[in-house]
N, C-alpha and C positions, 0 to 999 in steps of 0.2 A: 517292842521291835523283835524280840526273840521269838515271839509267837508267829511271826510272818513266815510262811513256808515258801520255798523257792523251787522251781522246777523248769525244765525246758519241754515245750509241747511242740510237736511237729505240725506246722500249719502251712498248707500250700507249698510244700517242698522246702520250707525253712524252719529251723528250730527257734521259737520265740521264748524269751525269758519271761516267766510268769511268776509274780509274787501274789500270794493269797493269804487270807486270814479268815477264820471261821468258815472253813470249806463245807461244813455241814448245814450252813444257813440256807433256808429255802428261798429267800429273796436275794438276788444278786445285784451288785453294783460294779460296773467296769469303769475304771479310771484311766483316762488317756492323757499323756503328758504333752508338754510343749517343748520349746527350745529356749535355753540350753538345759532342759530338764531331762528326767529319766524316771523310771518307776518310783524312785525314792522321793520324788517331789510330793507324793501323796501319802507319805508316812503318817502324818497326823490324821488325815481323813480316813485312811484305811482302818486304823485302830478305833476311831470314833464310830464308824459304820459297823464294825464287827461287834463293838460293845452294845450297839443298838439292835443287834440280832441279824445283821445282813452279812452275806458272803461278799467280802471285799476283794477285788481283783485289780491289780495294777500291772501293766506290762511295759517292757521295752519294745517300742515299735521295731519292725524289721530295720536293720541297718543302724540301730541305736544300742548302746550299752552292751549287754550280754546276749542280745539276739543276733542271729546270723545275718550276714550281708547278702543281698540279692546279687546275682551274677552281673546284672547290668543296672546299677543304681541310677544312671542317667536317664533311664526310661521310666522311673517310678513316678506315681502320682498318688493323690489322696485316695483314689479308688482302691489302690493296693492295700492301704491301711484299713479301709472299710471291709474289703473282702477278707483280710486277715482276722479282723474282729469277729465277723460272722462265722468263719471257719473255727476260730477258737471257742466261741460259744457252743458250737456243735460238738467239738472235741470234749468240752467240759460237761456236756449234758445239760446245758442251760438253754431253755427255750426262749426266755424273755428276760431282759435285764434293764436296769437303769444305766444310762451312759453319762459319764461326767467327763467333760473335756475342758482343758485350759489352754490359753494361747492358741497355737496352731492346732492343738488337739481338739479345739472346738469345731474345726472344719470337718474332719471325718465324723464327729458326733452329729452335726447337722445333716451331713450327707447320708449317714447311716439311717437316721430317722426318716429322711425323705424317701430313700430307696427301699428300706426294709422296715416299714412301720410295724409289721406284725411281730418284730423281734424286740421292740422298744417299749418299756413301761413308762418311761419319762426321761427327759434329758436335763442336765444342768451344765451350763457353760460359764466360764469365767474369763473376763477380759477381752473377749472378741465376740461381737454381735454377728448375727446371721448376714451373710452376703451371698447373692446368687453366684454359684461357681462360674468362673470364666468371664464374668462381666467386667465392666469398667468401674464397678463400685469401689474397687481398690484403686484409689486415684494417686498412683505414684507420681504422675506427671505434674501434680499440683504442689508437690513438695520439692525442695532443693535437690540438685544432682547428687549431693552427698548423703541423702536419705539412706539409712542402713539397709532397708529392704532392696532398694535399687542396687546398692553396692554388692549385696550378697547374691543378686541374681546373675544371670549369665551374660549380661550386656558387655562385660569386659571379662572374657574367660580367664580364670585363674587369679583374678584380683583378690577375691576373698580368701582363697587358699593361701596366697602369698602373705596376706595380712595376718591370718591366724598362724601361719608357719613360722613367723618370727619369734613365737613364744612357745613355751611348753603348754600342755593341755590345761594344767591347773591354773596358769595365769590367764588363759583365754576365758575359762569359766569365771574366774574372779572378776575379770574386767567386765564381762557381759552382765553378771549379776549386779555388780555395783552400778554400772551405767544405766541399766534398764529398771532399776529400782526408783529412779527419779521420775519427775512429772514432765520432763521435756523429752521430745523425740530426739534420739541420737542422730545427729547430722554432722558429717565431716566436711571440712573445707576441701577445695579442689586438690590442694597439695597435702592432704591428710588421708589417713585410713581410719576406719572405725575404731580399731584398737588404740589409735593415738589419742582418742578422746579421754581415755582413762587417766586419772591422776593417781600415781602410785602412792601418794600420801593419804588417799581416801581409805578409811577402814571398811571392812565388810559390814553390811547391815547388821544391826544387833540381833536380829532373829535368824541369822545365817552364820553358823559357827565354822571354825576351821575344820572341825570334824565333818560337817556337812559338805564343805568344799572338797575335802579329800575323797568322800564317797563319790561325788559327782565326777571328779577328775579321774578316779580309778576306772569308772565305767566308760567315760569317753576316751580314755587311753586305749581301751580295747576296740572301740568302734571307729574312732576318729570322727571327722566332720564331713566326710565325702557325701554320705547319704543325707545328712542333716541340711546341707546346702541345697540338695535337690528337692527334698520334701521337708519343709514347706516352700522355700523361697523360689525355686526354679520351676515349679509346676502350678503357680497361682493362676495362670491363664487358661488352664484346662477347664472345659465346660461340662463334660460328661453327658451332653445331650439334654441337660435339664434347663428349661427356660423359665418355668413358672412354678417352682417347687412349693409344696405346702407341707408343713410339719404339723401333724395333727396331735402328736403326743403332748402331754403336759410338759411345760418347759419353764426353767428358771435361769435367768441371766444375772450373774453377780458381777458388778462393776465397782472397782475401787475409784473413789472420786479423784485420787491423785495418780491414777494410771496415765502414763504418757500417751496411751492409745486415744484418749480424748482429743489429742491434737491432730489426729488424722482427719483429713477432709471428709465430710459426710457422716462422721460417727455421731455427732450430736443429733442430727436429724434422724439417723437410723434408730438411735436408742431413745432419746428424750422426745423426739418429734413423732414417734409412733410408726415409722416406716417399716421397722422389723416385723410388726404385727400383721403386715400384709401377707407374710410368708409363714409366720409362727403365731397363729391367732390365740392359742391357749398359753399365753406368756405372762409370767411374773418377772418383774425387774426389781432387784434390790441394789441399793447404792451403799457402799461402805465408806463412811466419811474420810477416814484416814488411810484407806486402802490404796496400795500401789499395784503394779502389774503382777506381783507375786503375793497377792493378798492371802492366799490359802496357806502360805508359809509364814507370812508376816503376822497375821492375826488368826491363827488356827482355831481357837475356841469359838470366835465369832462366826467364822465360815463353817465350822463343823455344825454349829447350831442351825444355820440356814439350810445346810444340806440335809441333815437328819430330819428337820421339820418337813422339808419337801418330800423326802422319801416316805416318811410315815403318812403324810397326807394322801399320797397317791399309790400306796402299796396295799390298800385294803382290798 
């Protein structure tokens, strides 16, 4: 960890926090985090990629962690994240890179590969398959009213903010990491909030230490959750004018078999039924038997092997 270098790079008028290791590596890998994650979520993979000869880069998205907040976060979309990544690659002098995205970080990964194919060597996504932006593929309406995504969207302004605001930041991160490590979709009853689902007697997952929790909390204490509720949750309906995207880059999807995402309507057909290959034809899918939604932190050696094998295969 001490070999990871930290800096701020001005990108489209905002200073983004950038973590890098092996900055002289000729082949670059850009890691994009999800929620409630931050650059640190990729600590295991960054070191593994650097040891394999790659320049490993992990960022805090705008509005997250040590990166600056945009002036009007309520107007932000995934396209802002894509444009930030392209501008950052330009600033770092990187013409082409592998892009690795997990959870909602998969969405700008797919979008970037569709819009800027010339900048992408290959993509790896974890936990979230490809969905056409802005379509009804994300079927909130088929899940109960208390579905966490619905609760964190803008249908009831301020509800999520009030839910989170009852606790300190460290408790919110602890609650989410614990709840979302399970195989069931977090759904609250009508008289409950999502944070109420957490049982205080439940310990942290064995692969997520108190030290890890403190790092996450310290970063979210700086940024808060305002931008995190906008992107991803409140911009899922944006379409970006893309109706039939095709991702031509070599792609790998890593899915934990015990990830709660499998319970989302349509995911089985998308992944196991082959629907995803209509838009991502050069696709490999790997299933991790014991993997949960945080499989890259839960089983880092296994995931590192999958990632490095893919990078080496497609970097010749």
